[in-house]
C-alpha positions in Angstrom: 107.8 109.1 84.7 108.1 107.1 88.1 104.5 107.2 90.0 104.2 107.5 93.8 103.3 104.8 96.1 100.8 106.6 98.7 98.0 105.3 100.4 94.3 106.0 99.1 90.6 105.4 99.0 88.8 104.2 96.0 85.2 105.7 96.2 82.5 103.9 94.7 81.3 106.7 92.5 82.6 107.4 88.9 84.7 110.6 87.9 80.7 111.6 86.8 79.1 111.3 89.9 77.5 108.1 88.9 77.0 105.3 92.1 79.2 102.4 90.7 77.4 98.6 90.4 77.1 96.3 91.7 76.6 97.4 95.4 79.1 94.5 96.8 81.5 95.6 94.4 83.9 97.1 97.5 83.4 93.5 99.4 84.2 91.5 96.4 87.5 93.7 95.6 88.9 93.2 99.5 87.6 89.3 99.2 90.2 88.9 96.2 92.7 90.4 98.5 92.3 88.2 101.5 93.7 84.8 102.9 92.6 82.3 105.3 94.3 82.6 108.8 95.4 79.9 111.0 92.0 79.2 112.0 90.9 78.5 108.6 88.6 81.4 108.6 88.8 83.8 105.2 90.4 87.4 106.7 90.8 90.5 105.2 94.0 91.8 104.1 95.2 94.6 107.0 96.3 96.6 103.9 92.6 96.3 101.8 89.7 96.8 103.8 86.0 98.1 102.8 84.6 101.5 104.5 82.2 104.1 103.5 82.0 107.6 103.7 79.8 109.8 105.6 77.3 110.1 102.3 76.9 106.0 102.5 79.1 105.8 99.3 81.1 102.5 99.8 84.7 102.8 99.7 88.1 100.7 99.8 90.9 101.9 101.5 94.3 100.8 100.4 97.6 100.9 102.3 100.3 102.2 100.3 102.3 99.3 102.4 100.5 96.3 100.1 103.2 97.7 97.4 106.3 96.6 100.0 104.5 93.1 100.3 103.2 92.4 96.6 103.6 95.5 94.1 101.4 93.5 91.7 98.2 93.9 93.9 98.6 97.6 94.6 99.0 98.1 91.1 96.0 95.9 90.3 94.0 98.3 92.7 95.0 101.4 91.3 94.5 99.8 87.8 91.1 99.1 88.8 90.1 102.1 89.9 91.5 104.0 86.9 89.5 101.3 84.3 86.1 101.9 85.9 86.6 105.5 86.3 86.1 105.6 89.9 87.2 108.3 92.5 90.2 108.0 94.4 91.7 110.3 97.3 94.9 110.2 98.5 95.1 109.5 102.1 97.5 110.3 105.1 99.8 106.9 105.8 99.0 107.3 109.6 95.0 107.1 108.3 95.3 103.8 106.6 97.1 102.1 109.1 95.2 100.1 111.2 
């Protein structure tokens, strides 16, 4: 069975409806996917960035293009959501692109 590579949003709410902790989980997750730029400042990846829902829930937006750059990073993000029983929503690739 082949997994479809798609852009998605990890929502900081479990499938049972409980808020995921710690509250800065999204910043931490995006932080491990970040890198130093030419100006020696840490920058979020253009493919993994924090966000929030209209209800104020923290989210992480994952652009499917990260799979082309680093498949292991994409798989890590998919498994992070699955292992922590978090809600995941598929999004249109154009919505994920910056």
